[in-house]
N, C-alpha and C positions, 0 to 999 in steps of 0.2 A: 170699298172705299176708304180711304183714311180719315180718321177723325183730328183735323188741325187743333182743335180746342184741347184735346188730350195732349199733343204734342206740346204745346204752349204751357199748359197746367204741369206737365212732368218738367218742362225746361225749367220753370220756374222753380218748382220745387228742388230741383237739385242744383238749381245755380248757373244752368246753362244758358247763354243768351240765344236767344231766336237769330240773332245776327250771326253768330257762330256757326249755327247750322247752315244758315244761307251761305256762309262764307267757304264752308266745308265742302258743297256743292256747287259754288259759284252760280247763285242764284240772286235774283233780285227779291228784296223782301216781299213784295206785293204776290209772289209766286204763291205763296202759302194760302193766301186770301183768294187767288185764283183757283187753287184745289177744293179750298173749303166750297167755295161758290160753284163748281163743277165747271170752271173755265178751262182747266187743265187737270189732267190725270198725273198722278205719282207712281212711278215703277216700282214694283215689289221690291227690287233690290235697294232703292233709296230707303224704302219704309223700313226694310231690314237693317240699314245702317242708322237710320234715325233711331230705330228700336234699341240697338247696340248703345248708342250713345247715351242714349236715357235709361240704360239698365232695365230693359222692361221687352216687351215681346211683339212683334208685329200683329199678332193675333189681337192684343189689346189695344194697339193702335187703330186697328180697324174694326173695333166694336165687336170683335167675335168672341171675346172672353172678358169677364170683368177681374181676372186676375191681373194684377198689376205687376208684381215683383216676377222678373224672370229667375226660374229655378237656378240655384246655384251650380256652376260646372263642379265636378268632381271627379278626380282621378281614379284612374283604374285600381280597385281594391281598396277595403277600407282600412283605415290606419297604417297605410303603407308608408314608404320611405319617407321622410320629412325632407330630403334632398331632391327626390323627384316630383313630391307635390309643391315645394318651392319653385320649382323650374317650372312647372305647369302654371301656377298662379302667376308668375312672373311673365310668362309668355302672353298670358291674358291680358294682365296690366300693360306691356309694352304695346299690344296692339290697338289699345286703347288711346286714340289722339286726344281724346277729351281728359286724359288723367292730368289734372292741375290742382294746385295749392294755392288759396287765396287769389284766384284768377290767373295765375301764371302757369305755364307747362312746369313740369317738374324736370330739375337738373339732374345730374347723375349722381351727385352727392346725396341729393333728396331720393331718388330711385334706390340706392344704395341702404339709406336708413330705413326706407320703407320695407326692403327686403330683410333688414336684421329685425324688426319690429315682427314681420311675418313669421319669420323663423321662430323668435321667442315666444309668439302665441300658438305657433303648432306644437311648439316642444311643452311647453304648459298644459296644453289641451291634452296631448296624449299623455302625460303623466296624471292628470286628473283623470281620463279613462282607465288607465291601469289600476289607479288606487281604486276606482269605485269598482272594477272587474274582482279586485282580490278582497274586496268588502271592507276596506279602510274607509273613514269619513274624515272631513277635514279637521274633525274636534278629537281625534285618535292619535 
């Protein structure tokens, strides 16, 4: 059984409104209270989608684990091609209907800026990893 209090707490932490979650599933807001008090049952598919929105796992929402954070998705192969890594992460971001900035869905320009930022961050991380492997420190 899903823990509605965890859903509400995570939603508040992440700035996702309960109204948004209810709209996503075309639900009345009191549906969550009905689930909380055993008057309705939430499907595993719906729990999984809510977990995805809240960047957690269904197991956490069902009190089967205390680990709140979802393990980050990693592309095949460590330190792989930045272009394929970016494609992978952008696919994840594109699949997130809740990807917003300041309460508004990201427009195409903002998504492009996010992609550029991700690319720069990944290139920097790759360079830092290479420096560390070669024994160079930031002070040299």
